N, C-alpha and C positions, 0 to 999 in steps of 0.2 A: 625455855626457848621462846623466842618471839613468834607472833602470829605469822609474820612474813617468812621467817625461817621454816616453820612447819608447813606452810603452804608451798614454799619453794621445794622442800624435800618431798612433799606429796606429789607435786608435778613431776619432779625428777624420777621418783619411783614409778609413777604411771607411765612415763616415757620409756623407762627401762623395760617394763612389762610389755608394753605395746611392741617395742623393738624385738623382744624375745619371741613374742607370738609370730611376728613376721618371719623371723629366722626359722621357727618351728614349722610354719606353713610351707615354706620352701623346702625344708629338709624332708618332710613327709611326702613330698611330691605334688602338693596342691597347685603349684605353679604350672605343672605340666598339663593340667586339665583346663587351664584358663586361656582365653584369647591373648595373643601376644601384647596387645595394647594394655590389657589389664595387668599383665606381668610387669611391663615397663612402668606402669603407674605405681605398682606395689614396690618396685625397686627404687623409684624416685622417692616414695614415701619413706622407705627405710633409710635412704640417704639423709632425708630431712630430719628424721628422728635421731640419727647418729649425730648430726650437727647440733640439734637441740640439746641432746644429752651432754655433749661436750661443753656447750655454752652454760648449761645449768650447773655442771660440775665445776667449771671455772668460777662461776659466780659464787657458789657455796664455799669453795676453797678460799676465794679472796676475802670472804667475810669470816674466815677461820672458824666456820661452823662445822662441828663434827656431824657425820652422817647418822641417821637414825637406824634402828634395828630393821625397820621395814625397808628402808633404802638399801641396806646391806644385803638383805634377802633378795630383793629385786635385782640388784647388780650381780649377785651370785648366780641367780637363775639365768640371767642374760649371759653371763660368762659360760655357763654350762651349755646353753643353746648354741652359742658361737662355736664352742669346741666340738660339739656333735655335728654341727653343720660343716665345719672345716674337715672333720674326719670323713664325712659323706662325700665331700667334694674330692678329696684326695683318693678315696676308693673309686669314685666314678672316673676320675682321670686315669687311674691305673687300669681300670676295666676297658676304657676306650683305647688306651695305648696298646693293651694286649690284643684287642680286636683288630686294631690297625696292623699290628705285626702279623697276625694270622692271615689277614687279607693280602698282605704284601709278601707273604712267604713264597719262596719258589722263584723269585726273579723280579725284575723291574717291570712295573706296569706299563703296558703298551698304550693304554688309553682306550682299549676296546672293552666295552662293557655290555652286558645284557640289559636291554631296556626295561625288562619286567622287574627285576629286583636288584640291579646294579652290580651283580657278580662280575668279577673279572673274567673275561673270555680268553685272554692270551697273556703270555709273558714275553718280555724282550730277551 
């Protein structure tokens, strides 16, 4: 393997690992404890890493260079993190939908809510 090829694969595997860490950070709830501007910065960084990984993968494939074992492991770990994050999102959406159904049970909301905790005061 050429020096450029190994360097390129090293950069690609590092990008995959960084991206995996960002997915893991979000999945375990660390985004919830951060200021919103920090969360948006991390989301933009994740988007840039996805773009970089796509570019590096295209570049490697255009050179018909096979991936290294390290790159395969990094991509496998990333795929696992993405799957776990997706499952967490689906579970969270289901929980929110259930909560919404419980809050709206018993009739159509009139728009009258308790100012302290947002509980619905009346039904239409």
